[in-house]
N, CA, C and O of each residue as an XYZ file, in Angstrom:
856
protein
N     -27.710     -3.230    -22.180
C     -28.523     -4.088    -21.340
C     -27.887     -4.201    -19.961
O     -26.707     -4.530    -19.840
N     -28.670     -3.927    -18.926
C     -28.175     -4.037    -17.559
C     -29.083     -4.981    -16.770
O     -30.308     -4.852    -16.773
N     -28.445     -5.921    -16.104
C     -29.166     -6.946    -15.350
C     -28.826     -6.823    -13.875
O     -27.663     -6.643    -13.513
N     -29.840     -6.922    -13.026
C     -29.629     -6.955    -11.587
C     -29.929     -8.356    -11.079
O     -31.045     -8.855    -11.227
N     -28.921     -8.988    -10.479
C     -29.091    -10.281     -9.821
C     -29.211    -10.027     -8.327
O     -28.312     -9.446     -7.719
N     -30.310    -10.458     -7.735
C     -30.563    -10.224     -6.320
C     -30.494    -11.563     -5.582
O     -31.389    -12.399     -5.703
N     -29.419    -11.750     -4.819
C     -29.276    -12.958     -4.008
C     -30.007    -12.774     -2.685
O     -30.674    -11.760     -2.478
N     -29.885    -13.745     -1.793
C     -30.724    -13.790     -0.609
C     -30.244    -13.012      0.593
O     -30.874    -13.070      1.649
N     -29.134    -12.276      0.466
C     -28.645    -11.482      1.589
C     -29.584    -10.336      1.936
O     -30.375     -9.895      1.103
N     -29.490     -9.860      3.165
C     -30.403     -8.839      3.669
C     -30.358     -7.563      2.833
O     -29.275     -7.107      2.465
N     -31.531     -6.975      2.524
C     -31.561     -5.689      1.840
C     -30.848     -4.578      2.607
O     -30.483     -3.560      2.019
N     -30.644     -4.761      3.917
C     -29.900     -3.773      4.694
C     -28.465     -3.636      4.179
O     -27.819     -2.614      4.404
N     -27.974     -4.656      3.495
C     -26.613     -4.647      2.978
C     -26.535     -4.136      1.540
O     -25.442     -4.026      0.984
N     -27.659     -3.831      0.946
C     -27.655     -3.420     -0.464
C     -26.984     -2.065     -0.654
O     -27.007     -1.227      0.247
N     -26.391     -1.848     -1.818
C     -25.861     -0.516     -2.137
C     -27.000      0.410     -2.535
O     -28.127     -0.036     -2.751
N     -26.706      1.679     -2.627
C     -27.678      2.624     -3.167
C     -27.649      2.550     -4.688
O     -26.579      2.579     -5.296
N     -28.807      2.455     -5.291
C     -28.899      2.439     -6.750
C     -30.327      2.772     -7.142
O     -31.236      2.764     -6.313
N     -30.507      3.063     -8.425
C     -31.824      3.380     -8.959
C     -32.290      2.209     -9.807
O     -31.630      1.845    -10.780
N     -33.411      1.622     -9.449
C     -33.879      0.430    -10.157
C     -34.173      0.693    -11.628
O     -34.139     -0.229    -12.443
N     -34.466      1.959    -11.976
C     -34.775      2.255    -13.379
C     -33.552      2.109    -14.277
O     -33.677      2.103    -15.501
N     -32.383      1.992    -13.681
C     -31.165      1.798    -14.463
C     -31.043      0.375    -14.999
O     -30.182      0.096    -15.834
N     -31.905     -0.530    -14.521
C     -31.803     -1.933    -14.904
C     -32.952     -2.342    -15.809
O     -34.083     -1.876    -15.674
N     -32.618     -3.241    -16.746
C     -33.586     -3.686    -17.748
C     -34.184     -5.049    -17.418
O     -35.224     -5.418    -17.964
N     -33.532     -5.801    -16.525
C     -33.939     -7.193    -16.300
C     -33.553     -7.568    -14.874
O     -32.431     -7.307    -14.439
N     -34.491     -8.184    -14.145
C     -34.281     -8.497    -12.740
C     -34.339    -10.013    -12.517
O     -35.290    -10.685    -12.915
N     -33.295    -10.521    -11.872
C     -33.200    -11.946    -11.587
C     -33.185    -12.142    -10.078
O     -32.318    -11.596     -9.395
N     -34.115    -12.899     -9.557
C     -34.153    -13.225     -8.141
C     -33.519    -14.568     -7.881
O     -33.811    -15.544     -8.572
N     -32.656    -14.626     -6.892
C     -31.973    -15.863     -6.528
C     -32.510    -16.305     -5.174
O     -32.208    -15.692     -4.150
N     -33.313    -17.378     -5.172
C     -33.931    -17.886     -3.972
C     -34.703    -16.768     -3.256
O     -35.644    -16.223     -3.834
N     -34.334    -16.408     -2.011
C     -35.077    -15.368     -1.290
C     -34.971    -14.010     -1.975
O     -35.810    -13.137     -1.752
N     -33.964    -13.827     -2.795
C     -33.860    -12.597     -3.562
C     -35.068    -12.363     -4.450
O     -35.410    -11.218     -4.744
N     -35.719    -13.437     -4.881
C     -36.934    -13.294     -5.686
C     -38.027    -12.592     -4.894
O     -38.729    -11.727     -5.419
N     -38.167    -12.969     -3.626
C     -39.167    -12.331     -2.767
C     -38.812    -10.869     -2.528
O     -39.696    -10.012     -2.516
N     -37.532    -10.578     -2.339
C     -37.109     -9.195     -2.136
C     -37.455     -8.331     -3.349
O     -37.854     -7.177     -3.193
N     -37.305     -8.877     -4.541
C     -37.652     -8.134     -5.752
C     -39.130     -7.789     -5.757
O     -39.504     -6.657     -6.066
N     -39.972     -8.754     -5.418
C     -41.411     -8.507     -5.377
C     -41.762     -7.480     -4.313
O     -42.629     -6.632     -4.526
N     -41.096     -7.552     -3.172
C     -41.371     -6.601     -2.092
C     -41.007     -5.176     -2.488
O     -41.593     -4.221     -1.979
N     -40.043     -5.030     -3.391
C     -39.656     -3.701     -3.874
C     -40.588     -3.205     -4.977
O     -40.514     -2.043     -5.378
N     -41.454     -4.072     -5.462
C     -42.353     -3.684     -6.540
C     -41.713     -3.735     -7.912
O     -42.230     -3.138     -8.856
N     -40.594     -4.439     -8.041
C     -39.911     -4.564     -9.320
C     -40.456     -5.757    -10.097
O     -41.140     -6.616     -9.540
N     -40.151     -5.797    -11.358
C     -40.549     -6.916    -12.205
C     -39.640     -8.120    -11.935
O     -38.419     -8.008    -12.043
N     -40.218     -9.250    -11.591
C     -39.435    -10.466    -11.366
C     -39.358    -11.210    -12.697
O     -40.186    -12.072    -12.993
N     -38.355    -10.862    -13.487
C     -38.240    -11.422    -14.829
C     -37.816    -12.879    -14.809
O     -38.250    -13.672    -15.645
N     -36.965    -13.228    -13.850
C     -36.496    -14.605    -13.735
C     -36.257    -14.923    -12.266
O     -35.555    -14.184    -11.576
N     -36.834    -16.015    -11.787
C     -36.599    -16.493    -10.421
C     -35.858    -17.819    -10.508
O     -36.267    -18.718    -11.243
N     -34.766    -17.940     -9.756
C     -33.909    -19.116     -9.821
C     -33.622    -19.609     -8.413
O     -33.338    -18.812     -7.519
N     -33.695    -20.925     -8.211
C     -33.286    -21.478     -6.922
C     -34.088    -22.689     -6.515
O     -35.015    -23.114     -7.205
N     -33.704    -23.240     -5.366
C     -34.503    -24.319     -4.790
C     -35.576    -23.762     -3.856
O     -36.490    -24.479     -3.447
N     -35.454    -22.477     -3.524
C     -36.442    -21.740     -2.738
C     -36.699    -22.365     -1.365
O     -37.797    -22.258     -0.817
N     -35.666    -23.022     -0.818
C     -35.824    -23.658      0.488
C     -35.822    -22.656      1.632
O     -36.131    -23.009      2.770
N     -35.472    -21.398      1.331
C     -35.479    -20.368      2.375
C     -36.836    -19.675      2.486
O     -37.021    -18.815      3.347
N     -37.779    -20.037      1.631
C     -39.094    -19.407      1.621
C     -40.151    -20.304      2.242
O     -40.068    -21.529      2.155
N     -41.137    -19.694      2.863
C     -42.289    -20.449      3.350
C     -43.129    -20.880      2.146
O     -42.896    -20.427      1.026
N     -44.095    -21.748      2.382
C     -44.966    -22.201      1.291
C     -45.716    -21.031      0.662
O     -45.831    -20.953     -0.561
N     -46.226    -20.122      1.491
C     -46.942    -18.968      0.969
C     -46.035    -18.074      0.144
O     -46.437    -17.569     -0.904
N     -44.791    -17.875      0.624
C     -43.839    -17.054     -0.109
C     -43.473    -17.706     -1.449
O     -43.346    -17.027     -2.468
N     -43.306    -19.026     -1.428
C     -43.017    -19.735     -2.673
C     -44.141    -19.568     -3.675
O     -43.894    -19.354     -4.862
N     -45.373    -19.663     -3.206
C     -46.514    -19.511     -4.104
C     -46.559    -18.104     -4.705
O     -46.882    -17.935     -5.881
N     -46.236    -17.104     -3.895
C     -46.210    -15.728     -4.392
C     -45.175    -15.572     -5.491
O     -45.437    -14.933     -6.510
N     -43.997    -16.154     -5.287
C     -42.937    -16.088     -6.293
C     -43.362    -16.821     -7.560
O     -43.162    -16.316     -8.665
N     -43.941    -17.995     -7.412
C     -44.347    -18.784     -8.581
C     -45.405    -18.059     -9.414
O     -45.390    -18.128    -10.643
N     -46.306    -17.376     -8.749
C     -47.383    -16.691     -9.450
C     -46.899    -15.446    -10.187
O     -47.400    -15.115    -11.262
N     -45.927    -14.765     -9.601
C     -45.544    -13.463    -10.147
C     -44.290    -13.473    -11.007
O     -44.029    -12.506    -11.724
N     -43.509    -14.545    -10.950
C     -42.297    -14.608    -11.774
C     -42.674    -14.803    -13.246
O     -43.502    -15.654    -13.572
N     -42.069    -14.019    -14.119
C     -42.306    -14.199    -15.550
C     -41.704    -15.504    -16.040
O     -42.228    -16.141    -16.955
N     -40.595    -15.896    -15.421
C     -39.962    -17.179    -15.722
C     -39.376    -17.722    -14.437
O     -38.799    -16.963    -13.658
N     -39.505    -19.004    -14.195
C     -38.995    -19.608    -12.972
C     -38.203    -20.868    -13.310
O     -38.667    -21.721    -14.067
N     -37.014    -20.973    -12.746
C     -36.175    -22.166    -12.893
C     -36.010    -22.784    -11.518
O     -35.346    -22.224    -10.646
N     -36.618    -23.941    -11.336
C     -36.573    -24.649    -10.056
C     -35.336    -25.524    -10.015
O     -35.159    -26.388    -10.873
N     -34.488    -25.313     -9.039
C     -33.274    -26.113     -8.875
C     -33.483    -27.152     -7.788
O     -34.283    -26.959     -6.872
N     -32.764    -28.240     -7.898
C     -32.777    -29.247     -6.850
C     -31.971    -28.754     -5.651
O     -30.996    -28.020     -5.812
N     -32.378    -29.159     -4.456
C     -31.654    -28.736     -3.259
C     -30.217    -29.244     -3.284
O     -29.301    -28.540     -2.859
N     -30.019    -30.456     -3.777
C     -28.681    -31.029     -3.891
C     -28.269    -30.964     -5.355
O     -28.827    -31.655     -6.208
N     -27.273    -30.114     -5.630
C     -26.862    -29.878     -7.010
C     -25.410    -29.443     -7.031
O     -24.836    -29.111     -5.993
N     -24.814    -29.446     -8.224
C     -23.406    -29.060     -8.354
C     -23.226    -27.553     -8.265
O     -22.251    -27.083     -7.678
N     -24.154    -26.788     -8.839
C     -24.067    -25.332     -8.816
C     -24.795    -24.760     -7.613
O     -25.806    -25.308     -7.173
N     -24.280    -23.654     -7.079
C     -25.075    -22.879     -6.131
C     -26.188    -22.170     -6.913
O     -26.134    -22.081     -8.140
N     -27.183    -21.675     -6.197
C     -28.243    -20.927     -6.867
C     -27.686    -19.716     -7.606
O     -28.152    -19.373     -8.693
N     -26.678    -19.065     -7.004
C     -26.090    -17.881     -7.638
C     -25.333    -18.250     -8.904
O     -25.421    -17.541     -9.906
N     -24.591    -19.350     -8.872
C     -23.910    -19.811    -10.078
C     -24.911    -20.099    -11.188
O     -24.704    -19.718    -12.340
N     -25.987    -20.767    -10.834
C     -27.003    -21.113    -11.818
C     -27.641    -19.857    -12.401
O     -27.839    -19.764    -13.613
N     -27.964    -18.885    -11.536
C     -28.587    -17.646    -11.998
C     -27.652    -16.871    -12.925
O     -28.083    -16.357    -13.957
N     -26.387    -16.788    -12.559
C     -25.430    -16.065    -13.392
C     -25.274    -16.750    -14.746
O     -25.220    -16.079    -15.776
N     -25.201    -18.079    -14.752
C     -25.066    -18.814    -16.008
C     -26.269    -18.579    -16.912
O     -26.112    -18.408    -18.121
N     -27.462    -18.570    -16.339
C     -28.665    -18.346    -17.130
C     -28.712    -16.917    -17.679
O     -29.083    -16.697    -18.832
N     -28.331    -15.950    -16.838
C     -28.330    -14.550    -17.280
C     -27.369    -14.344    -18.438
O     -27.699    -13.668    -19.412
N     -26.187    -14.923    -18.334
C     -25.191    -14.776    -19.396
C     -25.649    -15.475    -20.670
O     -25.421    -14.975    -21.771
N     -26.296    -16.631    -20.524
C     -26.787    -17.352    -21.697
C     -27.847    -16.530    -22.434
O     -27.867    -16.493    -23.664
N     -28.726    -15.871    -21.673
C     -29.787    -15.062    -22.273
C     -29.249    -13.771    -22.875
O     -29.654    -13.362    -23.963
N     -28.328    -13.133    -22.148
C     -27.849    -11.807    -22.555
C     -26.320    -11.759    -22.417
O     -25.810    -11.170    -21.464
N     -25.592    -12.363    -23.346
C     -24.130    -12.490    -23.198
C     -23.362    -11.178    -23.209
O     -22.199    -11.150    -22.808
N     -23.980    -10.088    -23.658
C     -23.267     -8.813    -23.692
C     -23.712     -7.859    -22.592
O     -23.280     -6.706    -22.564
N     -24.562     -8.319    -21.693
C     -25.122     -7.447    -20.661
C     -24.113     -7.132    -19.563
O     -23.185     -7.899    -19.303
N     -24.322     -5.979    -18.925
C     -23.617     -5.638    -17.698
C     -24.437     -6.206    -16.534
O     -25.653     -6.025    -16.478
N     -23.768     -6.886    -15.616
C     -24.468     -7.597    -14.545
C     -23.996     -7.102    -13.191
O     -22.800     -7.116    -12.901
N     -24.939     -6.663    -12.358
C     -24.627     -6.300    -10.976
C     -25.289     -7.305    -10.045
O     -26.478     -7.601    -10.170
N     -24.507     -7.819     -9.119
C     -25.001     -8.802     -8.151
C     -25.049     -8.144     -6.780
O     -24.046     -7.612     -6.305
N     -26.217     -8.180     -6.144
C     -26.364     -7.668     -4.783
C     -26.938     -8.781     -3.899
O     -27.450     -9.785     -4.396
N     -26.843     -8.583     -2.582
C     -27.324     -9.609     -1.666
C     -26.432    -10.832     -1.609
O     -26.845    -11.887     -1.127
N     -25.213    -10.696     -2.100
C     -24.295    -11.833     -2.183
C     -23.162    -11.744     -1.168
O     -22.285    -12.608     -1.143
N     -23.171    -10.705     -0.328
C     -22.116    -10.508      0.664
C     -22.753    -10.173      2.006
O     -23.956     -9.927      2.092
N     -21.937    -10.166      3.041
C     -22.408     -9.720      4.348
C     -22.964    -10.806      5.237
O     -23.357    -10.538      6.373
N     -23.004    -12.041      4.735
C     -23.524    -13.145      5.541
C     -22.450    -14.185      5.810
O     -21.364    -13.871      6.296
N     -22.779    -15.439      5.481
C     -21.827    -16.527      5.703
C     -20.589    -16.366      4.832
O     -20.682    -16.006      3.659
N     -19.416    -16.640      5.429
C     -18.168    -16.474      4.700
C     -18.038    -17.462      3.554
O     -17.474    -17.119      2.515
N     -18.548    -18.693      3.715
C     -18.435    -19.654      2.624
C     -19.239    -19.189      1.418
O     -18.816    -19.372      0.276
N     -20.410    -18.581      1.673
C     -21.190    -18.019      0.571
C     -20.461    -16.842     -0.072
O     -20.415    -16.723     -1.296
N     -19.893    -15.975      0.768
C     -19.191    -14.813      0.225
C     -18.029    -15.231     -0.663
O     -17.863    -14.690     -1.756
N     -17.220    -16.189     -0.209
C     -16.069    -16.616     -0.999
C     -16.509    -17.275     -2.299
O     -15.882    -17.079     -3.340
N     -17.582    -18.054     -2.242
C     -18.107    -18.653     -3.470
C     -18.522    -17.576     -4.459
O     -18.293    -17.707     -5.661
N     -19.128    -16.519     -3.953
C     -19.566    -15.428     -4.821
C     -18.398    -14.575     -5.309
O     -18.388    -14.136     -6.459
N     -17.415    -14.338     -4.441
C     -16.246    -13.548     -4.831
C     -15.521    -14.196     -6.002
O     -15.070    -13.504     -6.916
N     -15.408    -15.514     -5.979
C     -14.641    -16.224     -6.999
C     -15.466    -16.631     -8.217
O     -14.948    -17.296     -9.114
N     -16.734    -16.246     -8.263
C     -17.577    -16.633     -9.403
C     -16.926    -16.348    -10.757
O     -16.850    -17.251    -11.590
N     -16.452    -15.111    -11.008
C     -15.923    -14.817    -12.342
C     -14.634    -15.559    -12.679
O     -14.185    -15.538    -13.825
N     -14.039    -16.211    -11.687
C     -12.806    -16.953    -11.936
C     -13.087    -18.299    -12.599
O     -12.182    -18.906    -13.172
N     -14.326    -18.770    -12.527
C     -14.663    -20.044    -13.163
C     -14.467    -19.933    -14.675
O     -14.800    -18.905    -15.263
N     -13.937    -20.966    -15.303
C     -13.671    -20.906    -16.742
C     -14.885    -20.480    -17.574
O     -14.734    -19.747    -18.551
N     -16.092    -20.932    -17.196
C     -17.278    -20.592    -17.987
C     -17.659    -19.113    -17.874
O     -18.378    -18.584    -18.722
N     -17.168    -18.447    -16.812
C     -17.513    -17.045    -16.594
C     -16.377    -16.080    -16.915
O     -16.595    -14.871    -16.987
N     -15.162    -16.604    -17.108
C     -13.998    -15.723    -17.223
C     -14.113    -14.728    -18.371
O     -13.721    -13.569    -18.231
N     -14.644    -15.169    -19.496
C     -14.744    -14.269    -20.647
C     -15.703    -13.112    -20.386
O     -15.675    -12.108    -21.097
N     -16.553    -13.252    -19.367
C     -17.545    -12.230    -19.042
C     -17.192    -11.463    -17.763
O     -17.985    -10.663    -17.266
N     -15.984    -11.723    -17.239
C     -15.607    -11.169    -15.932
C     -15.719     -9.651    -15.899
O     -16.144     -9.084    -14.893
N     -15.342     -8.986    -16.989
C     -15.357     -7.514    -17.019
C     -16.776     -6.952    -17.017
O     -16.964     -5.749    -16.837
N     -17.781     -7.816    -17.216
C     -19.171     -7.368    -17.244
C     -19.861     -7.527    -15.886
O     -21.013     -7.126    -15.727
N     -19.168     -8.106    -14.918
C     -19.781     -8.485    -13.636
C     -19.275     -7.590    -12.515
O     -18.073     -7.353    -12.394
N     -20.194     -7.095    -11.699
C     -19.837     -6.395    -10.474
C     -20.633     -6.975     -9.310
O     -21.801     -7.337     -9.454
N     -19.979     -7.056     -8.161
C     -20.640     -7.466     -6.915
C     -20.623     -6.268     -5.985
O     -19.560     -5.712     -5.708
N     -21.807     -5.859     -5.494
C     -21.875     -4.650     -4.688
C     -22.682     -4.857     -3.414
O     -23.616     -5.658     -3.366
N     -22.287     -4.101     -2.368
C     -23.116     -3.935     -1.180
C     -22.971     -2.493     -0.704
O     -22.397     -1.666     -1.413
N     -23.473     -2.183      0.468
C     -23.496     -0.777      0.887
C     -22.118     -0.234      1.220
O     -21.955      0.977      1.373
N     -21.111     -1.114      1.339
C     -19.755     -0.664      1.646
C     -18.742     -0.955      0.558
O     -17.663     -0.362      0.546
N     -19.064     -1.854     -0.354
C     -18.068     -2.363     -1.283
C     -18.590     -2.460     -2.713
O     -19.767     -2.731     -2.950
N     -17.688     -2.232     -3.652
C     -17.973     -2.426     -5.063
C     -16.809     -3.213     -5.654
O     -15.669     -2.749     -5.649
N     -17.106     -4.411     -6.165
C     -16.063     -5.315     -6.655
C     -16.206     -5.471     -8.165
O     -17.268     -5.839     -8.665
N     -15.124     -5.187     -8.879
C     -15.088     -5.370    -10.333
C     -13.916     -6.289    -10.666
O     -12.944     -6.367     -9.914
N     -14.017     -6.985    -11.800
C     -13.052     -8.027    -12.135
C     -12.318     -7.698    -13.428
O     -12.886     -7.133    -14.364
N     -11.029     -8.071    -13.454
C     -10.200     -7.732    -14.608
C      -9.283     -8.886    -14.985
O      -8.676     -9.528    -14.128
N      -9.197     -9.132    -16.289
C      -8.215    -10.036    -16.870
C      -7.016     -9.202    -17.330
O      -7.100     -7.974    -17.342
N      -5.913     -9.835    -17.706
C      -4.701     -9.076    -18.055
C      -4.954     -7.965    -19.060
O      -5.714     -8.122    -20.015
N      -4.294     -6.833    -18.818
C      -4.445     -5.674    -19.686
C      -4.035     -4.410    -18.963
O      -3.452     -4.455    -17.879
N      -4.347     -3.284    -19.575
C      -4.049     -1.966    -19.003
C      -5.360     -1.205    -18.850
O      -6.149     -1.130    -19.791
N      -5.597     -0.632    -17.655
C      -6.908     -0.068    -17.356
C      -6.799      1.277    -16.637
O      -5.814      1.567    -15.959
N      -7.837      2.081    -16.808
C      -8.051      3.284    -16.011
C      -9.432      3.153    -15.383
O     -10.416      2.930    -16.090
N      -9.514      3.289    -14.063
C     -10.788      3.142    -13.366
C     -11.180      4.472    -12.728
O     -10.327      5.284    -12.370
N     -12.497      4.676    -12.593
C     -13.023      5.901    -12.019
C     -13.421      5.691    -10.561
O     -13.916      4.629    -10.186
N     -13.202      6.692     -9.767
C     -13.601      6.661     -8.358
C     -15.128      6.707     -8.273
O     -15.772      7.555     -8.891
N     -15.688      5.789     -7.503
C     -17.125      5.762     -7.305
C     -17.525      6.681     -6.155
O     -16.769      6.860     -5.200
N     -18.699      7.250     -6.252
C     -19.177      8.202     -5.251
C     -19.185      7.578     -3.863
O     -19.667      6.461     -3.676
N     -18.651      8.306     -2.898
C     -18.628      7.952     -1.473
C     -17.699      6.784     -1.142
O     -17.667      6.337      0.004
N     -16.952      6.285     -2.110
C     -16.001      5.221     -1.828
C     -14.639      5.830     -1.520
O     -14.092      6.581     -2.327
N     -14.097      5.507     -0.357
C     -12.861      6.138      0.115
C     -11.610      5.331     -0.184
O     -10.525      5.894     -0.326
N     -11.754      4.023     -0.278
C     -10.586      3.149     -0.368
C     -10.579      2.358     -1.670
O     -11.606      2.153     -2.317
N      -9.385      1.930     -2.017
C      -9.146      1.219     -3.266
C      -8.239      0.033     -2.962
O      -7.210      0.186     -2.305
N      -8.620     -1.147     -3.439
C      -7.800     -2.340     -3.205
C      -7.672     -3.141     -4.486
O      -8.608     -3.238     -5.280
N      -6.495     -3.710     -4.667
C      -6.253     -4.594     -5.799
C      -6.047     -5.994     -5.230
O      -5.011     -6.295     -4.637
N      -7.044     -6.834     -5.421
C      -7.029     -8.180     -4.852
C      -6.637     -9.174     -5.942
O      -7.439     -9.499     -6.818
N      -5.418     -9.643     -5.877
C      -4.943    -10.629     -6.856
C      -5.546    -11.986     -6.497
O      -5.155    -12.599     -5.503
N      -6.485    -12.446     -7.294
C      -7.151    -13.717     -7.012
C      -6.269    -14.902     -7.363
O      -6.517    -16.029     -6.933
N      -5.237    -14.633     -8.151
C      -4.284    -15.650     -8.588
C      -2.888    -15.035     -8.525
O      -2.760    -13.839     -8.267
N      -1.840    -15.827     -8.755
C      -0.550    -15.207     -9.012
C      -0.659    -14.262    -10.202
O      -1.371    -14.544    -11.166
N       0.051    -13.141    -10.127
C      -0.037    -12.097    -11.151
C       1.372    -11.657    -11.525
O       2.239    -11.533    -10.660
N       1.596    -11.425    -12.798
C       2.902    -10.955    -13.259
C       2.828     -9.501    -13.709
O       1.872     -9.065    -14.349
N       3.882     -8.768    -13.344
C       4.071     -7.378    -13.794
C       2.911     -6.461    -13.398
O       2.390     -5.708    -14.221
N       2.525     -6.537    -12.148
C       1.470     -5.654    -11.654
C       2.029     -4.244    -11.463
O       3.006     -4.040    -10.743
N       1.397     -3.292    -12.113
C       1.787     -1.888    -12.013
C       0.575     -1.071    -11.582
O      -0.499     -1.188    -12.172
N       0.746     -0.248    -10.555
C      -0.318      0.630    -10.063
C       0.156      2.067    -10.214
O       1.262      2.406     -9.793
N      -0.685      2.920    -10.817
C      -0.332      4.321    -11.012
C      -1.476      5.216    -10.564
O      -2.615      4.771    -10.420
N      -1.156      6.475    -10.348
C      -2.146      7.506    -10.012
C      -2.985      7.143     -8.795
O      -4.180      7.436     -8.743
N      -2.352      6.504     -7.820
C      -2.998      6.220     -6.539
C      -1.987      6.498     -5.434
O      -0.809      6.731     -5.704
N      -2.452      6.471     -4.193
C      -1.598      6.853     -3.067
C      -0.371      5.952     -2.971
O       0.735      6.419     -2.696
N      -0.574      4.668     -3.197
C       0.535      3.709     -3.171
C       0.659      3.094     -4.559
O      -0.334      2.650     -5.135
N       1.856      3.068     -5.088
C       2.070      2.591     -6.450
C       2.966      1.350     -6.457
O       3.669      1.066     -5.487
N       2.922      0.634     -7.556
C       3.802     -0.508     -7.788
C       4.328     -0.421     -9.213
O       3.685      0.160    -10.087
N       5.496     -1.000     -9.439
C       6.100     -0.956    -10.769
C       6.541     -2.352    -11.183
O       7.596     -2.825    -10.760
N       5.744     -3.006    -12.003
C       6.055     -4.317    -12.567
C       6.463     -5.331    -11.489
O       7.556     -5.897    -11.518
N       5.559     -5.534    -10.556
C       5.791     -6.469     -9.448
C       5.146     -7.821     -9.779
O       4.008     -7.883    -10.244
N       5.883     -8.886     -9.533
C       5.330    -10.228     -9.679
C       4.745    -10.676     -8.343
O       5.427    -10.643     -7.319
N       3.504    -11.086     -8.357
C       2.802    -11.500     -7.142
C       2.670    -13.012     -7.177
O       1.964    -13.558     -8.024
N       3.357    -13.699     -6.246
C       3.474    -15.152     -6.332
C       2.255    -15.896     -5.784
O       1.972    -17.020     -6.200
N       1.538    -15.273     -4.855
C       0.384    -15.927     -4.241
C      -0.798    -14.955     -4.246
O      -0.588    -13.749     -4.372
N      -2.030    -15.444     -4.114
C      -3.170    -14.526     -4.011
C      -2.944    -13.511     -2.897
O      -2.699    -13.881     -1.749
N      -3.029    -12.235     -3.241
C      -2.686    -11.152     -2.324
C      -3.643     -9.984     -2.520
O      -3.996     -9.648     -3.651
N      -4.061     -9.368     -1.425
C      -4.887     -8.172     -1.517
C      -4.052     -6.959     -1.113
O      -3.623     -6.840      0.034
N      -3.832     -6.070     -2.066
C      -3.171     -4.801     -1.777
C      -4.256     -3.834     -1.326
O      -4.851     -3.115     -2.128
N      -4.495     -3.839     -0.026
C      -5.655     -3.159      0.551
C      -5.328     -1.731      0.972
O      -4.167     -1.329      1.036
N      -6.390     -0.977      1.258
C      -6.296      0.366      1.843
C      -5.483      1.348      1.016
O      -4.859      2.264      1.552
N      -5.499      1.150     -0.276
C      -4.957      2.177     -1.164
C      -6.017      3.256     -1.323
O      -7.138      3.094     -0.842
N      -5.680      4.352     -1.989
C      -6.631      5.444     -2.158
C      -6.412      6.133     -3.497
O      -5.291      6.179     -4.005
N      -7.474      6.663     -4.057
C      -7.358      7.534     -5.225
C      -6.693      8.847     -4.803
O      -6.898      9.321     -3.686
N      -5.903      9.423     -5.695
C      -5.384     10.776     -5.469
C      -6.074     11.771     -6.406
O      -5.869     12.981     -6.311
N      -6.879     11.245     -7.295
C      -7.694     12.064     -8.191
C      -8.989     11.321     -8.461
O      -9.432     10.526     -7.631
N      -9.590     11.562     -9.586
C     -10.846     10.895     -9.934
C     -10.630      9.572    -10.649
O     -11.575      8.807    -10.839
N      -9.390      9.295    -11.048
C      -9.096      8.031    -11.723
C      -7.797      7.446    -11.191
O      -6.984      8.142    -10.581
N      -7.619      6.158    -11.433
C      -6.370      5.466    -11.116
C      -6.105      4.465    -12.225
O      -7.024      4.017    -12.911
N      -4.834      4.120    -12.393
C      -4.457      3.201    -13.455
C      -3.776      1.960    -12.922
O      -3.146      1.980    -11.864
N      -3.912      0.876    -13.675
C      -3.176     -0.338    -13.326
C      -3.054     -1.214    -14.566
O      -3.813     -1.082    -15.526
N      -2.078     -2.109    -14.513
C      -1.884     -3.062    -15.599
C      -1.225     -4.313    -15.043
O      -0.556     -4.274    -14.010
N      -1.426     -5.428    -15.747
C      -0.768     -6.677    -15.368
C      -0.822     -7.622    -16.563
O      -1.596     -7.410    -17.497
N       0.009     -8.672    -16.526
C       0.188     -9.530    -17.702
C      -0.467    -10.897    -17.593
O      -0.834    -11.485    -18.610
N      -0.620    -11.417    -16.377
C      -1.237    -12.737    -16.224
C      -2.102    -12.763    -14.970
O      -1.878    -11.995    -14.034
N      -3.094    -13.655    -14.960
C      -3.922    -13.859    -13.773
C      -5.238    -13.101    -13.833
O      -5.691    -12.697    -14.904
N      -5.838    -12.916    -12.674
C      -7.096    -12.160    -12.553
C      -7.056    -11.332    -11.285
O      -6.568    -11.780    -10.247
N      -7.578    -10.113    -11.383
C      -7.597     -9.183    -10.249
C      -9.019     -8.711    -10.003
O      -9.751     -8.393    -10.941
N      -9.406     -8.669     -8.727
C     -10.645     -8.010     -8.313
C     -10.274     -6.649     -7.751
O      -9.516     -6.558     -6.785
N     -10.801     -5.598     -8.346
C     -10.565     -4.243     -7.848
C     -11.748     -3.870     -6.963
O     -12.900     -3.888     -7.398
N     -11.442     -3.530     -5.709
C     -12.485     -3.268     -4.725
C     -12.428     -1.816     -4.283
O     -11.418     -1.368     -3.741
N     -13.499     -1.086     -4.512
C     -13.669      0.240     -3.930
C     -14.567      0.092     -2.721
O     -15.583     -0.600     -2.779
N     -14.197      0.742     -1.618
C     -14.919      0.503     -0.373
C     -14.928      1.736      0.500
O     -14.231      2.718      0.244
N     -15.736      1.656      1.536
C     -15.790      2.727      2.543
C     -16.089      2.102      3.895
O     -16.562      0.969      3.982
N     -15.803      2.862      4.949
C     -16.123      2.397      6.292
C     -17.641      2.422      6.497
O     -18.352      3.202      5.862
N     -18.120      1.565      7.386
C     -19.541      1.507      7.675
C     -19.901      2.692      8.546
O     -19.377      2.823      9.653
N     -20.783      3.558      8.074
C     -21.102      4.793      8.789
C     -22.579      4.826      9.122
O     -23.054      5.786      9.726
């Protein structure tokens, strides 16, 4: 099961992908309208929809298979609410979030740290955040081998928390059992082949594959 969560960021920032690869589409606020504009099935629309005009709201309400109306003032962001609902419906699904980067920094940071929340941590390995330049995947302690994504030139290991015994192998820059005391991004690393390896004992890491804007 693959789920696409579409937040309200501009489609100009979206990554390249094939919609047929996804089984379920979730629109987050204006993302719901973007889904309809693409001709995709709006399986679930979530948000307070304050970014939409009255006509746009009516279009979303009529065409959404399911709609969850959120209050404008609430504890969760629309994206948090959408992710929680998606996981509740399909706890084993792979989830890609688009439209969640490239705009306001406070929104981006809220979205970057989503999988760090206790309610989402067990599902962190199932979540990816993507745009046209970046692909972000999340990892809990363990040993991993990752594959180079097409057209992505750079590799970064972003320690979202303190991390113990971080080891990086099969990449341009390596580390051997390094303790990272503060959140740190080991940026601008590169694959030397089609895969790279890493391991760590505590904390959470976001692995970011990226490319320059061309």
